[in-house]
MIFIKOL-175534 format. One line per 5 residues: number of its first residue (from 1); their letters; for each residue x, y, z of C-alpha. Coordinates in nm, 4 decimals, decimal comma. Layout:
# MIFIKOL-175534
NUM	A	X:Y:Z; ...
# end
This chain:
# MIFIKOL-175534
1	MVIIA	26,9124:6,9394:14,3596; 26,6160:7,1560:14,3537; 26,5551:7,0608:14,7346; 26,9182:7,1556:14,8193; 26,8845:7,4952:14,6472
6	TGVLL	26,5464:7,5653:14,8150; 26,6976:7,4808:15,1654; 27,0079:7,7027:15,0929; 26,7714:7,9958:14,9868; 26,5398:7,9631:15,2843
11	ALLYL	26,8516:7,9515:15,5192; 26,9943:8,2755:15,3426; 26,6590:8,4351:15,4010; 26,6278:8,3433:15,7623; 26,9944:8,4182:15,8670
16	GKDVL	27,0009:8,7476:15,6690; 26,6616:8,8811:15,7905; 26,8288:9,1613:15,9926; 26,9605:9,3104:15,6639; 26,6966:9,1991:15,4103
21	VPIIL	26,3937:9,3262:15,5908; 26,4997:9,6949:15,6176; 26,6211:9,6868:15,2628; 26,3086:9,5244:15,1267; 26,0863:9,7595:15,3201
26	AVILG	26,2856:10,0424:15,1854; 26,2552:9,9405:14,8298; 25,8764:9,8869:14,8763; 25,8366:10,2375:15,0217; 26,0469:10,3574:14,7268
31	LLMAP	25,8081:10,2000:14,4756; 25,5188:10,3580:14,6894; 25,6754:10,7073:14,7031; 25,8163:10,7314:14,3531; 25,4868:10,8893:14,2077
36	FVRRL	25,4920:11,1356:14,4871; 25,8477:11,2350:14,4264; 25,7812:11,2708:14,0483; 25,4661:11,4989:14,1181; 25,6922:11,7323:14,3149
41	QRLGL	25,9438:11,7392:14,0500; 25,6606:11,8444:13,8068; 25,5998:12,1379:14,0551; 25,9482:12,2662:13,9897; 26,1471:12,1155:14,2667
46	GHAYA	26,4783:11,9644:14,2126; 26,5159:11,5832:14,2436; 26,7184:11,5936:14,5549; 26,4729:11,8452:14,7204; 26,1702:11,6351:14,6170
51	VFISV	26,3284:11,3209:14,7830; 26,4179:11,5065:15,1009; 26,0598:11,6485:15,1284; 25,8976:11,3134:15,0638; 26,1208:11,1232:15,3216
56	LVLAL	26,0646:11,4162:15,5801; 25,6886:11,3859:15,5394; 25,7040:11,0070:15,5775; 25,9288:11,0427:15,8879; 25,7004:11,3014:16,0519
61	FATGL	25,3947:11,0939:15,9829; 25,5600:10,7795:16,1278; 25,6678:10,9807:16,4332; 25,3532:11,1295:16,4909; 25,1866:10,7975:16,4669
66	MTVIG	25,4127:10,6362:16,7211; 25,3713:10,9443:16,9392; 24,9994:10,8907:16,9433; 25,0152:10,5344:17,0182; 25,2914:10,5782:17,2931
71	SQIVH	25,0972:10,8493:17,4734; 24,7670:10,6438:17,4679; 24,9437:10,3350:17,5893; 25,0903:10,5319:17,8725; 24,7426:10,6813:17,9574
76	LAGSL	24,5873:10,3317:17,9474; 24,8642:10,1700:18,1620; 24,7936:10,4522:18,4099; 24,4272:10,3717:18,4441; 24,4413:10,0120:18,4661
81	PQYER	24,4649:9,9762:18,8291; 24,1232:10,1306:18,8762; 23,9892:9,8476:18,6598; 24,1533:9,5695:18,8877; 23,8211:9,5037:19,1008
86	TIQAK	23,6183:9,4594:18,7787; 23,8850:9,2347:18,6204; 23,8894:9,0079:18,9167; 23,5139:8,9791:18,9270; 23,4928:8,8971:18,5541
91	LQILH	23,7735:8,6364:18,6033; 23,5902:8,4806:18,8846; 23,2726:8,4602:18,6607; 23,4675:8,2981:18,3872; 23,6267:8,0628:18,6401
96	DVTIG	23,2761:7,9544:18,7803; 23,1237:7,9062:18,4331; 23,4155:7,6946:18,2928; 23,6524:7,5430:18,5342; 23,4162:7,5561:18,8407
101	RLQAM	23,1531:7,3557:18,6499; 23,4109:7,1173:18,5470; 23,5250:7,0591:18,9002; 23,1684:7,0368:19,0106; 23,1090:6,7655:18,7485
106	RGEMG	23,4165:6,5832:18,8641; 23,2793:6,5894:19,2275; 22,9527:6,4352:19,1396; 23,1183:6,1608:18,9442; 23,3290:6,0878:19,2477
111	KVAGA	23,0277:6,0611:19,4603; 22,8823:5,8243:19,2301; 23,1932:5,6090:19,2029; 23,2192:5,6124:19,5817; 22,8643:5,4932:19,6273
116	LGATS	22,9184:5,2037:19,3908; 23,2535:5,1036:19,5129; 23,3873:4,9459:19,8228; 23,4894:5,1457:20,1456; 23,8513:5,1171:20,0569
121	GAAGA	23,7748:5,2359:19,6956; 23,5814:5,5315:19,8400; 23,8760:5,6105:20,0768; 24,1031:5,5835:19,7773; 23,8728:5,8040:19,5691
126	GQNAS	23,8612:6,0673:19,8492; 24,2445:6,0587:19,8609; 24,2468:6,1142:19,4946; 23,9964:6,3933:19,5176; 24,2087:6,5710:19,7876
131	AMATS	24,5090:6,5356:19,5734; 24,3374:6,6730:19,2773; 24,2061:6,9697:19,4901; 24,5598:7,0281:19,6146; 24,7132:7,0019:19,2496
136	AYVAP	24,4454:7,2335:19,1319; 24,5769:7,5027:19,3481; 24,8063:7,7352:19,1526; 25,0561:7,9333:19,3626; 25,0630:8,3020:19,2850
141	IQLPP	25,3328:8,4462:19,0517; 25,5939:8,6149:19,2530; 25,7595:8,8921:19,0580; 26,1298:8,9658:19,1465; 26,1878:9,2905:19,2986
146	LSGGP	26,3514:9,5527:19,0825; 26,7053:9,5874:19,1256; 26,9520:9,8785:19,0404; 26,8833:10,2373:19,0314; 26,7245:10,4790:18,7785
151	WDAIR	27,0391:10,4383:18,5362; 26,9446:10,0726:18,4982; 26,5804:10,1554:18,4273; 26,7089:10,4065:18,1533; 26,9389:10,1494:18,0002
156	GVLSS	26,6574:9,8974:17,9994; 26,4283:10,1412:17,8051; 26,6941:10,2413:17,5591; 26,7915:9,8820:17,5064; 26,4233:9,8094:17,4136
161	LWSPL	26,4053:10,0935:17,1777; 26,7443:10,0514:17,0207; 26,6454:9,7701:16,7900; 26,3274:9,9402:16,6334; 26,5170:10,2787:16,6101
166	ETAGI	26,8160:10,0905:16,4452; 26,5778:9,9418:16,1707; 26,3948:10,2598:16,1222; 26,7274:10,4432:16,0505; 26,8380:10,1797:15,7973
171	VLVVL	26,5013:10,1980:15,6317; 26,5303:10,5825:15,5981; 26,8916:10,5781:15,4699; 26,8128:10,3185:15,2158; 26,4943:10,4769:15,1148
176	VFVLL	26,6765:10,8086:15,0576; 26,9327:10,6321:14,8177; 26,6599:10,4362:14,6442; 26,4633:10,7436:14,5647; 26,7648:10,9388:14,4540
181	EYESL	26,8880:10,6733:14,2203; 26,5459:10,5268:14,1282; 26,5778:10,5537:13,7544; 26,9439:10,4180:13,7638; 26,8322:10,1151:13,9738
186	RDRFI	26,5608:10,0519:13,7371; 26,7775:10,0595:13,4435; 27,0318:9,8208:13,6187; 26,7470:9,5800:13,7180; 26,6243:9,5806:13,3565
191	RVIGG	26,9860:9,4926:13,2408; 27,0278:9,2294:13,4959; 26,6980:9,0248:13,4202; 26,5776:9,1593:13,0902; 26,8786:9,0793:12,8686
196	TDLRA	26,7658:9,1751:12,5188; 26,4048:9,1727:12,5971; 26,3898:9,5264:12,7240; 26,0346:9,5804:12,6274; 25,8910:9,2890:12,8447
201	TTVAI	26,1178:9,3716:13,1418; 26,0002:9,7372:13,1297; 25,6335:9,6306:13,1243; 25,6897:9,3986:13,4226; 25,8674:9,6698:13,6322
206	NDAGG	25,6015:9,9345:13,5337; 25,3159:9,6814:13,6111; 25,4873:9,5834:13,9502; 25,5178:9,9571:14,0414; 25,1641:10,0488:13,9372
211	RLSRF	25,0158:9,7666:14,1160; 25,2092:9,8278:14,4294; 25,1235:10,1893:14,4207; 24,7537:10,1368:14,3608; 24,7425:9,8584:14,6315
216	FVSQF	24,9204:10,0719:14,9035; 24,7365:10,3962:14,8347; 24,4019:10,2042:14,8376; 24,4692:10,0085:15,1238; 24,6060:10,3135:15,3324
221	SVNFG	24,2846:10,5052:15,2400; 24,0617:10,2107:15,3463; 24,2521:10,1432:15,6692; 24,2590:10,5211:15,7523; 23,8731:10,5275:15,7019
226	VGFAI	23,8240:10,1957:15,9076; 24,0429:10,3565:16,1926; 23,8546:10,6894:16,1924; 23,5160:10,4931:16,1983; 23,6351:10,2679:16,4804
231	WLGLA	23,7506:10,5882:16,6674; 23,4188:10,7626:16,6418; 23,2081:10,4467:16,7130; 23,4055:10,3630:17,0362; 23,3997:10,7161:17,1473
236	VIGLP	23,0294:10,7269:17,1181; 22,9650:10,3929:17,3103; 23,2057:10,5084:17,5785; 23,5266:10,3011:17,5574; 23,8183:10,4593:17,7078
241	NALLW	24,1244:10,5454:17,4889; 23,9065:10,5295:17,1641; 24,1822:10,7081:16,9657; 24,4330:10,4332:17,0509; 24,2045:10,1596:16,9265
246	GVLTA	24,1350:10,3580:16,6101; 24,4978:10,4130:16,5324; 24,5781:10,0520:16,6336; 24,3086:9,9170:16,3960; 24,4271:10,1188:16,1073
251	VLRFV	24,7859:9,9998:16,1689; 24,7159:9,6227:16,2284; 24,4685:9,6163:15,9338; 24,7783:9,6109:15,7239; 24,8133:9,2460:15,8301
256	PYVGV	24,5709:9,0634:15,6040; 24,2691:8,9120:15,7621; 24,3843:8,8816:16,1222; 24,5072:9,2274:16,2015; 24,1681:9,3867:16,2435
261	WLAAL	24,0397:9,1006:16,4569; 24,3509:9,1207:16,6957; 24,2726:9,4900:16,7503; 23,9014:9,3852:16,8169; 24,0204:9,1369:17,0685
266	LAGLL	24,2350:9,3811:17,2548; 23,9553:9,6470:17,2648; 23,7000:9,3900:17,3707; 23,9263:9,2750:17,6500; 23,9545:9,6510:17,7801
271	AAAVT	23,5702:9,6939:17,7391; 23,5182:9,3756:17,9628; 23,7524:9,5303:18,2219; 23,5887:9,8847:18,2473; 23,2183:9,7998:18,3179
276	PGWSL	23,0682:9,5159:18,5515; 22,8437:9,3996:18,2821; 22,9074:9,2663:17,9389; 22,7245:9,5154:17,7214; 23,0168:9,7309:17,6441
281	MLLTL	23,2322:9,4386:17,5234; 22,9450:9,3115:17,3018; 22,8878:9,6601:17,1564; 23,2543:9,6980:17,0954; 23,2822:9,3582:16,9144
286	GLFAL	22,9695:9,4327:16,7246; 23,1111:9,7706:16,5971; 23,4240:9,5999:16,4842; 23,2209:9,3355:16,3004; 22,9967:9,5673:16,1421
291	VELVV	23,2565:9,8142:16,0086; 23,4718:9,5290:15,8741; 23,1782:9,3626:15,7118; 23,0613:9,6918:15,5387; 23,4273:9,7604:15,4261
296	SQLVE	23,5360:9,4140:15,3055; 23,2029:9,3544:15,1184; 23,0974:9,6901:14,9755; 23,3827:9,9390:14,9994; 23,6875:9,7414:14,9021
301	PQLYG	23,5434:9,5665:14,6030; 23,4222:9,9181:14,4626; 23,7471:10,0818:14,5388; 24,0091:9,8310:14,4136; 23,8585:9,4968:14,3674
306	HATGL	24,1222:9,2496:14,2855; 24,3947:9,5229:14,2359; 24,6452:9,3014:14,3917; 24,5854:9,0039:14,1520; 24,6397:8,7563:14,4338
311	SPLAV	24,3979:8,4793:14,5271; 24,2911:8,4820:14,8938; 24,4557:8,1499:14,9587; 24,7852:8,2836:14,8388; 24,7589:8,5925:15,0658
316	VVAAI	24,6977:8,3660:15,3815; 24,9886:8,1182:15,2824; 25,2180:8,3988:15,2118; 25,1276:8,5580:15,5518; 25,2110:8,2321:15,7295
321	FWSWL	25,5254:8,1744:15,5392; 25,6760:8,5191:15,5812; 25,5754:8,5485:15,9334; 25,7383:8,2172:16,0126; 26,0551:8,3373:15,8265
326	WGPMG	26,0908:8,7011:15,9441; 25,8371:8,7426:16,2326; 25,5985:9,0434:16,2656; 25,7623:9,2349:15,9972; 25,7450:8,9425:15,7515
331	LVLST	25,3741:8,9291:15,8126; 25,3396:9,3069:15,7079; 25,5524:9,2476:15,3923; 25,3905:8,9244:15,2899; 25,1398:9,0815:15,0658
336	PMTLC	25,3610:9,3336:14,8720; 25,6374:9,0655:14,8066; 25,4015:8,7916:14,6930; 25,2465:9,0570:14,4640; 25,5972:9,1124:14,3191
341	LVVAG	25,6289:8,7480:14,2606; 25,2880:8,7184:14,0785; 25,3788:9,0112:13,8586; 25,7245:8,8712:13,7751; 25,5478:8,5506:13,6942
346	RHVRA	25,3212:8,7250:13,4529; 25,5967:8,8717:13,2418; 25,8887:8,6353:13,3036; 25,8360:8,2975:13,1445; 26,0705:8,1119:13,4013
351	LTLFE	25,8560:8,2405:13,6919; 25,5106:8,1500:13,5397; 25,4736:7,9081:13,8268; 25,4273:8,1975:14,0699; 25,1402:8,3445:13,8813
356	ILLGD	24,9657:8,0080:13,8493; 25,0012:7,9094:14,2141; 24,9514:8,2602:14,3528; 24,7666:8,4598:14,1077; 24,3766:8,5119:14,1175
361	APALT	24,3379:8,4335:13,7498; 24,1789:8,0783:13,7056; 24,4291:7,7986:13,6447; 24,2153:7,6610:13,3728; 24,0011:7,8320:13,1074
366	MPQRF	23,6255:7,7790:13,1156; 23,6135:7,5239:12,8394; 23,8945:7,3455:13,0229; 23,6999:7,3313:13,3421; 23,4001:7,2228:13,1610
371	YQRAL	23,5850:6,9193:12,9929; 23,7519:6,8356:13,3187; 23,4418:6,8224:13,5121; 23,2589:6,6298:13,2547; 23,5183:6,3602:13,2557
376	SGDSD	23,4591:6,3390:13,6379; 23,0789:6,3315:13,5877; 23,0337:6,6544:13,7839; 22,7513:6,8183:13,5914; 22,6417:7,0002:13,9087
381	EIIAE	22,9589:7,2035:13,9329; 22,9323:7,2841:13,5474; 22,5646:7,4023:13,5820; 22,6414:7,6041:13,8824; 22,9424:7,7869:13,6999
386	ARVFL	22,7214:7,8221:13,3971; 22,4355:7,9948:13,5810; 22,6977:8,2570:13,7122; 22,7884:8,3141:13,3450; 22,4265:8,3372:13,2299
391	RQKSF	22,3615:8,6175:13,4750; 22,5534:8,8543:13,2624; 22,5534:8,6940:12,9128; 22,3301:8,4911:12,6936; 22,3103:8,1066:12,6371
396	ARYCD	22,4142:8,1638:12,2865; 22,7408:8,3327:12,4074; 22,8098:8,0424:12,6577; 22,7737:7,7874:12,3870; 23,0295:7,9936:12,1738
401	VVLLP	23,2894:8,0501:12,4364; 23,2394:7,7419:12,6729; 23,0321:7,4572:12,5407; 23,1623:7,4366:12,1754; 23,5209:7,4555:12,2785
406	ALQLA	23,4819:7,2087:12,5450; 23,3205:6,9574:12,3118; 23,6123:7,0067:12,0592; 23,8457:6,9291:12,3298; 23,6678:6,6053:12,3921
411	QMDLR	23,6504:6,5254:12,0286; 24,0320:6,5459:12,0049; 24,0955:6,3259:12,2877; 23,8482:6,0878:12,1527; 24,0025:6,0509:11,8159
416	QGAIN	24,3419:5,9948:11,9679; 24,1884:5,7280:12,1993; 24,2854:5,9095:12,5271; 23,9408:5,8727:12,6828; 23,8600:5,5373:12,8628
421	PDQLH	23,5055:5,3975:12,8438; 23,4216:5,5068:13,1976; 23,5214:5,8597:13,1406; 23,3336:5,8671:12,7951; 23,0148:5,7403:12,9643
426	KARAA	23,0293:5,9952:13,2505; 23,1102:6,2840:12,9981; 22,8044:6,1916:12,7872; 22,5974:6,1748:13,0876; 22,7203:6,5132:13,2136
431	VVRVI	22,6914:6,6985:12,8791; 22,3393:6,5728:12,8250; 22,2370:6,6896:13,1780; 22,3956:7,0293:13,1308; 22,2345:7,0842:12,7864
436	ETLGR	21,8862:6,9738:12,9139; 21,9079:7,1970:13,2344; 22,0468:7,5147:13,0622; 21,8380:7,4656:12,7484; 21,5209:7,4727:12,9571
441	ETPAQ	21,3787:7,1452:12,8162; 21,1875:6,9238:13,0647; 21,2878:6,5645:13,0380; 21,0288:6,3065:12,9604; 21,1826:6,0381:13,1868
446	PRWRR	21,3262:6,0433:13,5302; 21,6947:6,0985:13,5782; 21,7853:5,7464:13,6570; 21,6083:5,6105:13,3506; 21,7767:5,8730:13,1307
451	RTSVL	22,1217:5,8000:13,2398; 22,1030:5,4302:13,1295; 21,9718:5,5235:12,7856; 22,2474:5,7841:12,7577; 22,5165:5,5359:12,8000
456	DDDNI	22,3573:5,3158:12,5350; 22,3256:5,5801:12,2609; 22,6512:5,6947:12,1009; 22,4692:5,9791:11,9210; 22,4052:6,2405:12,1986
461	GHYLR	22,2352:6,4837:11,9553; 21,9963:6,2075:11,8388; 21,9161:6,1190:12,2050; 21,8479:6,4731:12,2988; 21,6235:6,5335:11,9841
466	QQRER	21,4222:6,2095:12,0857; 21,3809:6,3561:12,4314; 21,2135:6,6760:12,2959; 21,0051:6,4667:12,0542; 20,8692:6,2668:12,3376
471	ISGRW	20,7413:6,5885:12,4879; 20,6402:6,7892:12,1759; 20,5509:6,5251:11,9282; 20,7030:6,4043:11,5983; 20,7253:6,7431:11,4543
476	QGPLA	20,8435:6,8907:11,7831; 20,5490:7,1379:11,8051; 20,2216:7,2359:11,6579; 20,1930:7,2702:11,2833; 19,9284:7,5387:11,2977
481	VAPGS	20,1545:7,8280:11,3483; 20,1948:8,1720:11,2174; 20,3403:8,1975:10,8585; 20,7252:8,2425:10,8512; 20,7619:8,1561:11,2444
486	IVLCL	20,9565:7,8368:11,2118; 21,3404:7,8082:11,1790; 21,4680:7,4563:11,0783; 21,8074:7,3371:11,1897; 21,9896:7,0521:11,0231
491	SSGVR	22,3403:6,9123:11,0039; 22,5368:6,8682:10,6778; 22,4848:6,4962:10,7179; 22,7584:6,4050:10,9391; 22,6589:6,2265:11,2713
496	EDDLI	22,8961:6,4355:11,4735; 22,7140:6,7545:11,3817; 22,3785:6,6289:11,5236; 22,4910:6,7525:11,8766; 22,5832:7,0897:11,7608
501	TEILV	22,2556:7,1215:11,5659; 22,0593:7,0198:11,8652; 22,2506:7,2788:12,0807; 22,1589:7,5528:11,8031; 21,8016:7,4399:11,8368
506	RVLRD	21,7948:7,4894:12,2155; 21,9743:7,8306:12,1788; 21,7066:7,9616:11,9470; 21,4140:7,8232:12,1473; 21,5737:7,9874:12,4504
511	LHIDA	21,5104:8,3064:12,2665; 21,1383:8,1947:12,2242; 21,2089:8,1173:11,8525; 21,0173:7,8137:11,7133; 21,3247:7,6077:11,6046
516	RHVSI	21,3021:7,2472:11,5116; 21,5820:6,9832:11,4452; 21,5235:6,8157:11,1257; 21,6951:6,6239:10,8537; 21,6478:6,6180:10,4679
521	KDIEA	21,4488:6,2784:10,5162; 21,2145:6,4646:10,7534; 21,1553:6,7455:10,5275; 21,0720:6,4821:10,2399; 20,8338:6,2896:10,4773
526	FQQER	20,6517:6,6193:10,5704; 20,6029:6,7201:10,2012; 20,4692:6,3743:10,1242; 20,2267:6,3662:10,4203; 20,1198:6,7206:10,4021
531	PPEAT	19,9240:6,7263:10,7399; 19,6073:6,9312:10,6755; 19,6655:7,1439:10,9817; 20,0136:7,2600:10,8724; 20,0446:7,6273:10,7918
536	PNAVS	20,1699:7,6990:10,4326; 20,4981:7,8839:10,4286; 20,5587:7,8332:10,7979; 20,9382:7,7975:10,7615; 21,1154:8,1281:10,7180
541	MVHVV	21,4728:8,0158:10,7578; 21,7023:7,7086:10,7523; 22,0361:7,6741:10,9319; 22,2675:7,4173:10,7778; 22,5271:7,3533:11,0451
546	ITDIA	22,8824:7,2732:10,9268; 23,1416:7,2359:11,2124; 23,4278:7,0961:10,9889; 23,4679:7,3457:10,6971; 23,7474:7,1646:10,5378
551	NEWEP	23,5728:6,8217:10,5016; 23,2109:6,8967:10,5353; 23,1624:7,1958:10,3047; 23,0726:6,9935:9,9899; 22,8164:6,7734:10,1717
556	GDAVA	22,6838:7,0895:10,3395; 22,6539:7,2692:10,0074; 22,4724:6,9705:9,8676; 22,2253:6,9776:10,1556; 22,1625:7,3436:10,0968
561	KEVRQ	22,0971:7,2794:9,7405; 21,8327:7,0355:9,8245; 21,6733:7,2537:10,0747; 21,6617:7,5287:9,8147; 21,4625:7,2971:9,5863
566	RLAQA	21,2123:7,2033:9,8524; 21,1761:7,5186:10,0400; 21,2299:7,8068:9,7826; 21,1026:8,0697:9,9929; 21,3072:8,0121:10,3022
571	TIVAV	21,6295:8,1888:10,3823; 21,9322:7,9345:10,3982; 22,2084:8,0231:10,6524; 22,5274:7,8177:10,6579; 22,6379:7,7955:11,0099
576	LLPNL	23,0252:7,7678:10,9955; 23,1386:7,7288:11,3410; 23,5165:7,7766:11,4256; 23,7635:7,5051:11,5328; 24,0190:7,5077:11,8162
581	LEAPA	24,3170:7,4001:11,6195; 24,2714:7,5189:11,2691; 24,1104:7,8282:11,1263; 24,0546:7,7317:10,7417; 23,9605:8,0031:10,5107
586	LPETG	23,5824:8,0469:10,4462; 23,4836:7,9062:10,1163; 23,2919:8,1134:9,8707; 22,9046:8,0687:9,9035; 22,7295:7,9449:9,6145
591	PHVDR	22,3736:8,0413:9,4914; 22,2197:7,7956:9,7402; 22,3343:8,0008:10,0628; 22,1982:8,3357:10,1448; 22,3944:8,4181:10,4574
596	VAKSF	22,6729:8,2720:10,6592; 22,6848:8,2598:11,0326; 23,0243:8,2077:11,2306; 22,8869:8,1594:11,5765; 22,5765:8,0581:11,7796
601	EEAAQ	22,5270:8,4324:11,8485; 22,5294:8,5285:11,4942; 22,3024:8,2463:11,3835; 22,0663:8,3610:11,6626; 22,0723:8,7191:11,5581
606	FAIEK	21,9851:8,6170:11,1948; 21,6801:8,4103:11,3274; 21,5717:8,7019:11,5327; 21,5797:8,9484:11,2441; 21,3819:8,6982:11,0260
611	TIP	21,1057:8,5686:11,2642; 21,0402:8,8537:11,4959; 20,8776:9,1556:11,3411
# end
């Protein structure tokens, strides 16, 4: 049923293009010119006068543009005969370089075959070569003589101009009525598609109009600047009809991606025909490449960036689709029509598919992409995306908004049995490599040795802690340190919290804080052994990690109580990290907890305030 409906819709779009194209173009121009009409009304003009002046300005601009292009084309056509000899010489050079060399190669191969074959074979090869030479000859094209008198020529010109003039007339008439009844049409459209949800529909229409206006105004400004720069550049290097190529570049650049290079190709062909050498053609193509590179990489991102909200692939696919359906005019209208679909998908639930497929917003959130790539074992892509994130934000922030939610997604699927053993092994290895790489901890073993041990250890946090202990020793660093410079991190006693605790340690160490992952048993063993080199009162803060507030608060509070008894001088921070599915109320902190941190960033800030003077 869906296939039949899609086929009927495509057939209607194709068969009705002669009617739909002018109407859609008029509606888009109406969206573009509506702000200009409102501005004229604010100056005191009536609505009808404002519409008349706006349409008149548009018509004069289009007429002037077409006049410039037409006069330049006539001038170019009149000067083409003087370039005939140069064109013939260039074509001969291209023939000698390409087809000539191929024919010479075939001749040499024929000689070798004739020397190795029999006499009859050589004769046959000669006949074949003669046949090939005969077939290679292309008879010149004979143009039929012109028939009829001047009236036939006039009728031919008028018939060729009638179709574009008819389309332009329809566009102007529809545009006038669209601008005259702009508010009424908007209200009717809201009533048709909005139903009772007037707010969402109004927001969608305002969003579409605003995006289209910004897009067209920005694109017109950029294209005008590009055309002006091409005009001046071509005039400086001496290409004839530089104004034509500047205007043509500005017009064709409305066609996404390919329009400017089509203008460059045409200008390059003329440059090759003007002078005997190739320097003018190379300068022309180089000018186009330089201007387009500067504009696309520097000017456009600063001017309007992703103002359209479309992905580059969507722009290309839309250009191919609409040009196939409606020809050149569909190519010009492809971007604004696709933009309207994306905006509609953003505000209308039934059309959300268009926003997902055509919009520039990521289809998956960063935690979802982390989890998906971890299941595939693609740690390199996770690390590459994380490094882009870390250029602007901290490792603690990355752990809060990406790593922790991704681990919680994995934990939910693991509890439901939705992860098979192979995916689980890949995910563990990927998570370990990402944490080791981003946490700036040098592994003690080669990567191939570590991968096997990761698969054998269910407790990734315990494994990562052992890796650091192999590097820094049992106490994860020297004991002769400045007083109050060590921050201890320990979980509430649940094995699942070991990984989060280890991540917190690496977040703090990334900030050059001497953080160490310990347990209550480690604290007891340290107090019993009392290494002589240990600095008294070296521990200034203890982070007790609690990831499941509903079920782990009591064990966590018991851990905090025991820490208070053993390290009375230390500040105890309860790290209560959020959960994706539920947001339980924070419990009241008892006398054993001094502060509460609700994120990695907040815990890191507390540690900085305590350890860094």
